[in-house]
A tleap script that builds the chain and sets N, CA, C and O, in Angstrom:
source leaprc.protein.ff14SB
mol = sequence {
  NMET ILE VAL GLY GLN GLU GLU GLN LYS THR
  LYS THR PHE LYS LEU LYS ASN LEU THR ASP
  SER SER GLU LYS THR LEU SER GLU LYS GLU
  LEU VAL GLU PHE LEU ASN GLY CARG
}
set mol.1.N position { -204.642 30.485 -53.894 }
set mol.1.CA position { -204.713 30.197 -52.463 }
set mol.1.C position { -205.846 31.009 -51.846 }
set mol.1.O position { -205.905 32.228 -52.004 }
set mol.2.N position { -206.732 30.334 -51.153 }
set mol.2.CA position { -207.844 31.011 -50.497 }
set mol.2.C position { -207.638 30.899 -48.993 }
set mol.2.O position { -207.364 29.817 -48.473 }
set mol.3.N position { -207.771 32.017 -48.303 }
set mol.3.CA position { -207.696 32.009 -46.846 }
set mol.3.C position { -209.070 32.358 -46.318 }
set mol.3.O position { -209.617 33.413 -46.641 }
set mol.4.N position { -209.634 31.471 -45.500 }
set mol.4.CA position { -210.933 31.738 -44.918 }
set mol.4.C position { -210.836 31.675 -43.413 }
set mol.4.O position { -210.078 30.872 -42.869 }
set mol.5.N position { -211.596 32.516 -42.735 }
set mol.5.CA position { -211.562 32.500 -41.282 }
set mol.5.C position { -212.589 31.507 -40.779 }
set mol.5.O position { -213.776 31.622 -41.082 }
set mol.6.N position { -212.128 30.525 -40.005 }
set mol.6.CA position { -212.990 29.469 -39.505 }
set mol.6.C position { -214.033 30.017 -38.537 }
set mol.6.O position { -215.237 29.879 -38.751 }
set mol.7.N position { -213.545 30.640 -37.472 }
set mol.7.CA position { -214.452 31.128 -36.449 }
set mol.7.C position { -213.956 32.458 -35.928 }
set mol.7.O position { -212.762 32.635 -35.686 }
set mol.8.N position { -214.869 33.386 -35.757 }
set mol.8.CA position { -214.502 34.724 -35.311 }
set mol.8.C position { -213.804 34.677 -33.950 }
set mol.8.O position { -212.842 35.409 -33.718 }
set mol.9.N position { -214.287 33.821 -33.057 }
set mol.9.CA position { -213.784 33.812 -31.686 }
set mol.9.C position { -212.417 33.165 -31.558 }
set mol.9.O position { -211.573 33.642 -30.798 }
set mol.10.N position { -212.189 32.082 -32.294 }
set mol.10.CA position { -210.999 31.277 -32.040 }
set mol.10.C position { -209.767 31.749 -32.786 }
set mol.10.O position { -208.657 31.312 -32.481 }
set mol.11.N position { -209.940 32.631 -33.757 }
set mol.11.CA position { -208.806 33.148 -34.518 }
set mol.11.C position { -208.025 32.037 -35.220 }
set mol.11.O position { -206.798 32.089 -35.304 }
set mol.12.N position { -208.745 31.033 -35.722 }
set mol.12.CA position { -208.073 30.040 -36.552 }
set mol.12.C position { -208.492 30.260 -37.994 }
set mol.12.O position { -209.634 30.623 -38.276 }
set mol.13.N position { -207.566 30.039 -38.887 }
set mol.13.CA position { -207.803 30.296 -40.301 }
set mol.13.C position { -207.571 29.025 -41.089 }
set mol.13.O position { -206.652 28.258 -40.801 }
set mol.14.N position { -208.414 28.809 -42.089 }
set mol.14.CA position { -208.255 27.633 -42.940 }
set mol.14.C position { -207.647 28.073 -44.259 }
set mol.14.O position { -208.151 28.984 -44.916 }
set mol.15.N position { -206.566 27.419 -44.636 }
set mol.15.CA position { -205.906 27.709 -45.905 }
set mol.15.C position { -206.244 26.606 -46.887 }
set mol.15.O position { -206.072 25.425 -46.586 }
set mol.16.N position { -206.723 26.986 -48.060 }
set mol.16.CA position { -206.990 25.985 -49.087 }
set mol.16.C position { -206.062 26.251 -50.265 }
set mol.16.O position { -206.074 27.328 -50.860 }
set mol.17.N position { -205.264 25.247 -50.582 }
set mol.17.CA position { -204.336 25.360 -51.700 }
set mol.17.C position { -205.062 24.919 -52.963 }
set mol.17.O position { -205.493 23.771 -53.065 }
set mol.18.N position { -205.197 25.816 -53.914 }
set mol.18.CA position { -205.977 25.507 -55.113 }
set mol.18.C position { -205.236 24.593 -56.082 }
set mol.18.O position { -205.867 23.977 -56.941 }
set mol.19.N position { -203.917 24.490 -55.966 }
set mol.19.CA position { -203.186 23.647 -56.907 }
set mol.19.C position { -203.363 22.170 -56.599 }
set mol.19.O position { -203.499 21.355 -57.511 }
set mol.20.N position { -203.363 21.815 -55.297 }
set mol.20.CA position { -203.545 20.390 -54.983 }
set mol.20.C position { -204.711 20.137 -54.031 }
set mol.20.O position { -204.857 19.029 -53.517 }
set mol.21.N position { -205.543 21.153 -53.792 }
set mol.21.CA position { -206.744 21.048 -52.962 }
set mol.21.C position { -206.463 20.627 -51.522 }
set mol.21.O position { -207.351 20.113 -50.843 }
set mol.22.N position { -205.237 20.842 -51.053 }
set mol.22.CA position { -204.945 20.522 -49.663 }
set mol.22.C position { -205.457 21.647 -48.772 }
set mol.22.O position { -205.529 22.805 -49.185 }
set mol.23.N position { -205.809 21.288 -47.553 }
set mol.23.CA position { -206.266 22.284 -46.595 }
set mol.23.C position { -205.455 22.156 -45.328 }
set mol.23.O position { -205.101 21.052 -44.914 }
set mol.24.N position { -205.156 23.298 -44.706 }
set mol.24.CA position { -204.579 23.239 -43.378 }
set mol.24.C position { -205.134 24.367 -42.543 }
set mol.24.O position { -205.482 25.430 -43.058 }
set mol.25.N position { -205.214 24.127 -41.244 }
set mol.25.CA position { -205.764 25.106 -40.327 }
set mol.25.C position { -204.625 25.718 -39.528 }
set mol.25.O position { -203.807 25.008 -38.943 }
set mol.26.N position { -204.584 27.036 -39.510 }
set mol.26.CA position { -203.506 27.749 -38.834 }
set mol.26.C position { -204.076 28.719 -37.809 }
set mol.26.O position { -205.174 29.251 -37.978 }
set mol.27.N position { -203.319 28.937 -36.757 }
set mol.27.CA position { -203.677 30.005 -35.830 }
set mol.27.C position { -203.309 31.336 -36.475 }
set mol.27.O position { -202.649 31.373 -37.514 }
set mol.28.N position { -203.739 32.416 -35.855 }
set mol.28.CA position { -203.451 33.740 -36.414 }
set mol.28.C position { -201.946 33.974 -36.497 }
set mol.28.O position { -201.452 34.519 -37.484 }
set mol.29.N position { -201.216 33.560 -35.458 }
set mol.29.CA position { -199.765 33.736 -35.422 }
set mol.29.C position { -199.099 32.928 -36.532 }
set mol.29.O position { -198.195 33.419 -37.208 }
set mol.30.N position { -199.550 31.687 -36.716 }
set mol.30.CA position { -198.986 30.836 -37.770 }
set mol.30.C position { -199.284 31.405 -39.153 }
set mol.30.O position { -198.452 31.337 -40.057 }
set mol.31.N position { -200.482 31.968 -39.304 }
set mol.31.CA position { -200.863 32.548 -40.592 }
set mol.31.C position { -199.969 33.736 -40.932 }
set mol.31.O position { -199.524 33.880 -42.071 }
set mol.32.N position { -199.712 34.582 -39.946 }
set mol.32.CA position { -198.842 35.744 -40.158 }
set mol.32.C position { -197.444 35.284 -40.544 }
set mol.32.O position { -196.837 35.837 -41.460 }
set mol.33.N position { -196.930 34.266 -39.843 }
set mol.33.CA position { -195.604 33.738 -40.158 }
set mol.33.C position { -195.581 33.145 -41.563 }
set mol.33.O position { -194.614 33.324 -42.303 }
set mol.34.N position { -196.643 32.444 -41.923 }
set mol.34.CA position { -196.735 31.837 -43.246 }
set mol.34.C position { -196.733 32.901 -44.345 }
set mol.34.O position { -196.031 32.769 -45.348 }
set mol.35.N position { -197.524 33.950 -44.144 }
set mol.35.CA position { -197.617 34.997 -45.157 }
set mol.35.C position { -196.324 35.801 -45.252 }
set mol.35.O position { -195.939 36.233 -46.339 }
set mol.36.N position { -195.657 36.002 -44.124 }
set mol.36.CA position { -194.399 36.750 -44.131 }
set mol.36.C position { -193.260 35.926 -44.704 }
set mol.36.O position { -192.283 36.476 -45.211 }
set mol.37.N position { -193.384 34.610 -44.624 }
set mol.37.CA position { -192.301 33.739 -45.049 }
set mol.37.C position { -192.314 33.398 -46.526 }
set mol.37.O position { -191.465 32.636 -46.987 }
set mol.38.N position { -193.258 33.943 -47.277 }
set mol.38.CA position { -193.387 33.587 -48.689 }
set mol.38.C position { -192.323 34.241 -49.529 }
set mol.38.O position { -192.289 34.046 -50.744 }
savepdb mol mol.pdb
quit
């Protein structure tokens, strides 16, 4: 799983799943919830 920051200002992060190449864009709050929920 690769997490890349889309834009410094907007605090949105792009998650790329390496197993199925899916991508989703999360806000900083959603990213924290996602990482804590694993």
